[in-house]
C-alpha positions as CSV (number, residue, x, y, z in Angstrom):
1,M,-20.3,10.8,9.2
2,L,-16.8,11.7,8.2
3,H,-16.3,13.2,11.7
4,Q,-17.4,10.1,13.6
5,P,-14.7,8.1,15.4
6,L,-14.5,4.4,14.5
7,T,-13.8,1.6,17.0
8,L,-12.0,-1.3,15.4
9,P,-12.5,-5.0,16.4
10,C,-9.3,-4.9,18.4
11,G,-10.6,-1.9,20.5
12,A,-8.4,0.8,18.9
13,V,-10.2,4.0,17.9
14,L,-9.7,6.2,14.9
15,R,-10.5,9.8,15.5
16,N,-12.5,10.1,12.2
17,R,-13.3,8.2,9.0
18,I,-10.6,9.6,6.7
19,A,-7.4,7.7,6.1
20,K,-4.4,8.6,4.0
21,A,-3.8,5.5,1.9
22,A,-0.3,4.3,1.3
23,M,1.8,5.9,-1.4
24,S,5.4,5.4,-2.3
25,E,7.5,8.2,-0.8
26,Q,11.0,6.9,-1.6
27,L,12.4,9.1,1.2
28,A,14.5,6.6,3.2
29,D,18.3,6.7,2.9
30,R,20.2,4.2,0.7
31,H,20.2,1.7,3.6
32,G,16.4,1.9,4.2
33,S,16.5,4.2,7.3
34,P,13.7,6.8,7.5
35,T,15.0,10.4,7.1
36,P,14.1,13.8,8.6
37,G,12.4,14.6,5.3
38,L,10.1,11.6,5.6
39,N,9.3,12.7,9.1
40,R,8.5,16.2,7.9
41,L,6.2,14.9,5.2
42,Y,4.2,12.8,7.7
43,A,4.0,15.6,10.2
44,T,2.4,17.7,7.5
45,W,-0.1,15.0,6.7
46,S,-0.9,14.5,10.4
47,R,-1.6,18.2,10.8
48,G,-3.9,17.8,7.8
49,G,-6.6,16.2,9.9
50,A,-6.9,12.5,8.8
51,G,-7.7,10.0,11.4
52,L,-5.3,7.4,10.1
53,L,-2.1,7.6,8.1
54,I,-0.9,4.4,6.4
55,T,2.8,4.6,5.4
56,G,4.1,3.7,2.0
57,N,5.9,0.4,1.5
58,V,8.2,-0.6,4.4
59,M,10.1,-3.6,3.2
60,I,10.5,-6.8,5.3
61,S,13.8,-7.6,3.7
62,S,16.8,-5.5,2.4
63,A,17.1,-8.1,-0.3
64,A,14.0,-6.8,-2.2
65,F,12.6,-3.3,-2.6
66,T,9.6,-2.1,-4.6
67,E,11.4,1.1,-5.4
68,P,14.8,2.5,-4.3
69,R,14.8,4.4,-1.1
70,N,11.9,2.4,0.4
71,A,12.2,2.1,4.2
72,V,13.2,-1.3,5.5
73,L,12.6,-2.7,9.0
74,E,14.1,-6.2,9.4
75,D,16.1,-5.8,12.6
76,P,16.7,-3.2,15.3
77,R,19.3,-1.3,13.3
78,H,16.9,1.4,12.2
79,L,14.5,1.3,15.1
80,P,15.3,4.8,16.5
81,A,14.7,6.3,13.0
82,H,11.4,4.5,12.7
83,R,10.5,5.7,16.2
84,A,11.1,9.3,15.2
85,W,8.9,8.7,12.1
86,A,6.0,7.5,14.3
87,D,6.6,10.4,16.8
88,A,6.3,12.9,14.0
89,V,2.8,11.7,13.3
90,H,1.7,11.4,16.9
91,A,2.7,15.0,17.7
92,H,-0.3,16.1,15.6
93,G,-2.9,13.6,16.7
94,A,-3.3,11.0,13.9
95,A,-2.8,7.3,14.2
96,V,-0.1,5.7,12.0
97,W,0.0,2.2,10.7
98,M,3.1,0.7,8.9
99,Q,2.4,-0.9,5.6
100,I,4.6,-4.0,5.4
101,N,5.5,-5.6,2.0
102,H,7.6,-7.8,-0.1
103,P,7.7,-7.1,-3.9
104,G,8.3,-10.6,-5.2
105,R,8.9,-10.4,-8.9
106,A,8.1,-6.7,-9.0
107,A,11.4,-5.8,-7.2
108,V,13.3,-3.1,-8.9
109,A,16.2,-2.9,-6.4
110,P,18.8,-3.9,-5.5
111,L,19.7,-4.3,-9.2
112,S,22.2,-7.0,-8.3
113,R,19.6,-9.4,-6.9
114,R,17.5,-11.8,-8.9
115,P,13.8,-11.4,-7.8
116,V,11.9,-14.2,-6.2
117,A,8.2,-15.1,-6.9
118,P,5.7,-17.9,-6.5
119,S,6.8,-19.3,-9.9
120,A,9.5,-18.4,-12.4
121,V,7.2,-16.3,-14.5
122,R,8.3,-12.9,-15.7
123,L,6.0,-9.8,-15.1
124,P,4.8,-9.0,-18.6
125,V,5.6,-5.3,-18.3
126,P,8.7,-3.7,-19.9
127,G,11.3,-2.6,-17.4
128,Y,10.0,-5.1,-14.8
129,N,10.8,-8.2,-16.9
130,L,14.5,-7.8,-17.4
131,R,15.3,-10.4,-14.7
132,R,13.5,-13.7,-14.7
133,P,12.3,-14.4,-11.1
134,R,13.3,-17.5,-9.2
135,A,10.5,-19.6,-7.7
136,L,10.6,-19.6,-3.9
137,T,11.3,-22.9,-2.1
138,G,9.1,-24.1,0.8
139,A,11.7,-23.1,3.3
140,E,12.0,-19.6,1.9
141,I,8.2,-19.2,2.1
142,T,8.4,-20.1,5.8
143,E,11.2,-17.5,6.2
144,I,9.1,-14.8,4.5
145,V,6.2,-15.5,6.9
146,G,8.6,-15.0,9.8
147,R,9.9,-11.8,8.2
148,F,6.4,-10.3,8.0
149,A,5.9,-11.1,11.7
150,R,9.2,-9.8,12.7
151,T,8.7,-6.5,10.9
152,A,5.3,-6.1,12.4
153,E,6.7,-6.7,15.9
154,L,9.4,-4.1,15.3
155,A,6.9,-1.6,14.0
156,V,4.9,-1.8,17.2
157,A,8.2,-1.5,19.2
158,A,8.9,1.7,17.3
159,G,5.6,3.2,18.3
160,F,3.4,2.5,15.2
161,D,-0.2,2.0,16.2
162,G,-0.9,-0.8,13.8
163,V,0.3,-2.6,10.6
164,Q,-1.2,-3.1,7.2
165,I,-0.2,-6.2,5.2
166,H,0.1,-5.4,1.5
167,A,-1.6,-8.1,-0.5
168,A,-2.5,-6.0,-3.6
169,H,-1.1,-4.3,-6.7
170,G,0.9,-7.3,-7.9
171,Y,3.4,-7.6,-5.1
172,L,4.4,-11.0,-3.6
173,L,1.3,-11.9,-1.6
174,S,-0.8,-10.6,-4.5
175,Q,1.3,-12.8,-6.9
176,F,0.5,-15.9,-4.8
177,L,-3.3,-15.1,-5.1
178,S,-3.0,-14.7,-8.9
179,P,-3.4,-17.8,-11.2
180,A,-1.4,-15.9,-13.8
181,A,1.7,-15.5,-11.5
182,N,1.3,-18.6,-9.3
183,R,1.9,-21.9,-11.2
184,R,2.9,-23.9,-8.2
185,T,1.8,-27.4,-7.7
186,D,2.5,-27.6,-3.9
187,A,0.4,-26.5,-1.0
188,Y,0.7,-22.8,-2.0
189,G,-0.5,-23.2,-5.6
190,G,-3.4,-24.5,-7.7
191,E,-6.7,-24.4,-6.0
192,P,-7.9,-21.0,-4.6
193,S,-7.6,-22.2,-1.0
194,N,-4.0,-23.1,-1.7
195,R,-3.2,-19.7,-3.4
196,R,-4.5,-17.7,-0.4
197,R,-2.6,-19.9,2.1
198,L,0.4,-17.7,2.3
199,L,-1.6,-14.5,2.9
200,L,-3.5,-16.3,5.7
201,D,-0.3,-17.7,7.2
202,V,1.1,-14.2,7.2
203,V,-2.0,-12.7,8.9
204,R,-1.8,-15.3,11.6
205,A,1.9,-14.8,12.2
206,V,1.5,-11.1,12.3
207,R,-1.4,-11.3,14.8
208,A,0.6,-13.6,17.0
209,S,3.6,-11.2,17.0
210,V,1.7,-8.0,17.8
211,G,-1.0,-9.3,20.1
212,P,-4.8,-9.0,20.1
213,G,-4.9,-5.3,21.0
214,V,-3.0,-3.9,18.0
215,P,-4.8,-3.2,14.7
216,V,-3.9,-5.5,11.8
217,G,-5.2,-4.5,8.3
218,V,-4.8,-6.0,4.9
219,K,-4.8,-4.3,1.5
220,L,-6.4,-6.5,-1.2
221,N,-7.2,-6.2,-4.8
222,A,-10.9,-6.3,-5.7
223,A,-9.6,-7.9,-8.9
224,D,-6.4,-7.8,-11.0
225,F,-8.3,-6.5,-14.0
226,H,-6.4,-8.5,-16.6
227,R,-6.9,-12.0,-18.2
228,G,-5.8,-14.8,-16.0
229,G,-5.4,-12.7,-12.8
230,L,-7.4,-12.7,-9.6
231,T,-11.1,-12.3,-10.3
232,Q,-13.6,-10.4,-8.2
233,E,-15.5,-13.5,-7.3
234,E,-12.4,-15.2,-6.0
235,S,-11.3,-12.0,-4.2
236,L,-14.6,-11.9,-2.3
237,H,-13.8,-15.4,-0.9
238,V,-10.3,-14.1,0.1
239,A,-12.0,-11.2,1.9
240,L,-14.4,-13.4,3.8
241,A,-11.4,-15.7,4.8
242,L,-9.7,-12.6,6.1
243,A,-12.8,-11.7,8.1
244,D,-12.7,-15.1,9.7
245,E,-9.2,-14.3,10.8
246,G,-10.4,-11.3,12.6
247,I,-8.5,-8.5,10.8
248,D,-9.3,-5.0,11.8
249,L,-9.6,-3.2,8.5
250,L,-9.7,-4.4,4.9
251,E,-8.6,-1.8,2.4
252,V,-10.1,-2.4,-1.1
253,S,-8.0,-1.4,-4.1
254,G,-7.3,-3.1,-7.4
255,G,-4.9,-3.7,-10.4
256,D,-1.2,-4.0,-10.7
257,Y,1.7,-2.9,-12.9
258,Q,0.2,-4.7,-15.9
259,S,-3.3,-3.1,-15.4
260,P,-3.0,-0.1,-13.1
261,A,-6.7,0.2,-12.1
262,M,-5.6,1.8,-8.8
263,T,-4.6,4.9,-10.6
264,G,-7.9,5.2,-12.6
265,L,-6.1,4.4,-15.9
266,V,-8.1,1.3,-16.8
267,E,-11.3,2.0,-18.6
268,G,-14.4,0.2,-17.4
269,V,-13.2,-0.3,-13.9
270,G,-16.2,0.0,-11.6
271,H,-18.0,3.2,-10.7
272,R,-16.5,6.3,-12.2
273,D,-16.5,8.1,-8.8
274,A,-15.3,5.2,-6.7
275,Y,-13.3,2.7,-8.7
276,F,-14.0,-0.4,-6.6
277,L,-17.4,0.4,-5.1
278,E,-19.2,-2.6,-6.6
279,Y,-16.9,-4.9,-4.8
280,A,-17.5,-3.2,-1.5
281,R,-21.2,-3.4,-2.1
282,Q,-20.8,-7.2,-2.7
283,L,-19.3,-7.5,0.8
284,T,-22.1,-5.5,2.5
285,G,-24.2,-7.7,4.7
286,R,-21.8,-10.7,4.4
287,T,-19.3,-9.5,7.0
288,T,-19.0,-7.0,9.9
289,M,-15.2,-6.6,9.1
290,P,-14.5,-2.8,8.7
291,I,-14.0,-1.8,5.0
292,M,-11.8,1.0,3.7
293,L,-12.4,2.0,0.1
294,T,-9.7,3.9,-1.8
295,G,-9.7,5.2,-5.3
296,G,-11.6,8.0,-7.1
297,I,-13.9,9.2,-4.3
298,R,-13.7,13.0,-4.5
299,T,-16.9,14.6,-3.1
300,R,-17.9,15.0,0.5
301,A,-21.5,14.0,-0.3
302,A,-20.4,10.7,-1.9
303,M,-18.1,9.9,1.1
304,N,-20.9,10.6,3.6
305,E,-23.4,8.6,1.6
306,L,-21.1,5.5,1.5
307,L,-20.5,5.8,5.2
308,S,-24.1,6.4,6.2
309,V,-25.5,3.4,4.3
310,G,-22.8,1.2,5.7
311,T,-21.1,0.2,2.4
312,V,-17.7,1.2,3.9
313,D,-16.4,2.4,7.2
314,V,-13.3,4.4,6.2
315,I,-12.6,6.6,3.1
316,G,-9.1,6.3,1.8
317,L,-7.4,9.2,0.0
318,G,-4.1,9.0,-1.8
319,R,-3.2,11.3,-4.7
320,P,-5.2,14.3,-3.4
321,L,-2.9,14.5,-0.4
322,A,0.1,15.0,-2.8
323,F,-1.2,18.4,-3.8
324,H,-3.4,19.3,-0.8
325,P,-2.0,17.8,2.4
326,D,-4.7,19.5,4.5
327,I,-7.6,18.1,2.4
328,P,-9.0,15.9,5.3
329,R,-9.4,19.0,7.4
330,R,-11.1,20.8,4.5
331,L,-13.4,17.9,3.9
332,L,-14.4,17.8,7.6
333,A,-15.1,21.6,7.3
334,G,-17.5,21.0,4.4
335,E,-15.4,21.3,1.2
336,D,-14.9,18.9,-1.6
337,V,-11.6,17.6,-3.1
338,P,-10.4,20.3,-5.6
339,A,-9.7,19.2,-9.2
340,L,-6.2,17.7,-9.4
341,P,-3.6,18.5,-12.1
342,A,-3.3,15.7,-14.6
343,A,0.0,13.9,-15.2
344,P,1.4,13.6,-18.7
345,R,0.1,10.7,-20.8
346,T,1.7,8.5,-23.4
347,G,-1.3,6.2,-24.1
348,Y,0.5,3.1,-22.8
349,R,-1.0,2.2,-19.4
350,P,2.1,0.9,-17.6
351,A,4.1,3.9,-18.7
352,D,1.3,6.3,-17.7
353,S,1.1,4.6,-14.3
354,Y,4.8,5.2,-13.8
355,L,4.5,8.8,-14.9
356,E,1.6,9.2,-12.4
357,L,3.9,7.9,-9.6
358,A,6.7,10.2,-10.6
359,W,4.3,13.2,-10.9
360,H,3.0,12.7,-7.3
361,N,6.3,11.6,-5.9
362,A,7.8,15.0,-6.9
363,Q,5.3,16.7,-4.6
364,F,6.3,14.4,-1.7
365,H,9.9,15.5,-2.1
366,R,8.8,19.2,-2.1
367,I,6.8,18.8,1.1
368,A,9.7,16.8,2.7
369,A,12.0,19.7,1.9
370,G,9.7,22.2,3.6
371,S,8.2,23.6,0.4
372,A,4.5,23.7,-0.6
373,P,3.3,21.3,-3.3
374,R,3.4,22.7,-6.8
375,L,-0.2,22.9,-7.9
376,A,0.6,23.3,-11.6
377,P,3.7,21.1,-12.1
378,G,5.2,20.9,-15.6
379,P,6.7,18.0,-17.4
380,F,10.1,19.0,-15.9
381,S,8.8,17.7,-12.6
382,V,8.3,14.3,-14.0
383,V,11.7,14.3,-15.8
384,R,13.4,15.4,-12.6
385,G,11.5,12.7,-10.6
386,M,12.5,10.0,-13.0
387,G,16.1,11.1,-12.9
388,R,16.0,10.9,-9.1
389,V,14.6,7.4,-9.1
390,T,17.2,6.2,-11.6
391,A,20.1,7.7,-9.5
392,A,18.6,6.1,-6.4
393,A,18.3,2.7,-8.0
394,L,22.0,2.8,-9.0
395,T,23.1,3.6,-5.5
396,Q,20.7,1.5,-3.4
397,A,22.6,-0.4,-0.8
398,G,22.7,-4.2,-1.2
399,P,21.0,-6.8,1.0
400,A,22.1,-8.1,4.3
401,S,20.8,-11.6,3.8
402,G,17.7,-13.7,2.9
403,S,14.9,-13.6,0.3
């Protein structure tokens, strides 16, 4: 099953059922332009055999970054660099979709900007709650819908095969879905149908900008996994609404900075070998929308079983590709995912989630520099990675304009 191509509702075809899920590379320059190192990383992953590569966060506005050195695509300035990024993937046969995102209150850069959010509610996580966010106005919400559409249009112009709208992990669209973050009393808050309005507005605008033949995907939390957040029951209704909009692929993930279920650090989250499997099973039979499941799936037998019974259509892999960029090819040849080295732990979940990111990000930078991943990294790798992120945050270029 892993070998089988997949035809998406828009007519595009993936060469197999393995996708590299989005991970934060932090390899753009200080102005958000992709670099040769980023191209080298993606060329390596494309040679690794996956059918689809989904990029890490590409920001729709230079006024808000999830991390310093994110790529940004808001106008034609960086179009040639983004085209080189897509070309680096296509040279080795994979399809590449651009993940487009706005961080909302989770913005860490530029440090000079006050974050925006559905409501003026701080993220209850140390380090992310230093600046109280400002609630977006109605006009700013309309502007953000247009920015998602514009970035999607530019992505296709740069040669990307599709786009994925990031509506998970506690970023802006996820914040609008969450009753804990969204306290609005207008048409974008309150009832579930109002809280998902912005996501559906963005999906429609993106579809209109790229046309019916270009894949449009969405990444959605199965749940937020903390009190007051998006529940699984409500998320299922969001998924079915997205199916009605005709999206081409729903990636199921879960959690946020407060409760990082996507990294496997939250006890009691779903099946131990596939974090969000129960959610995918709940969707089975209720929609024909293709489903991509990411998180904790490590054996070839489990992947083929999920595909053969129709629970999911695509297997998403993230952290294994930090240490084994060729793991899709090895899975297709009959191997399993090798055991991965464990990042250092403090016992505090938000801090451990950050250490996980730094741990894996250090490998991305090694591959981008032309080196092999370090299969037994020490704590120094994390310390060096954290120092790099801090230096990048202090020198990140400021915004051009807008929210």
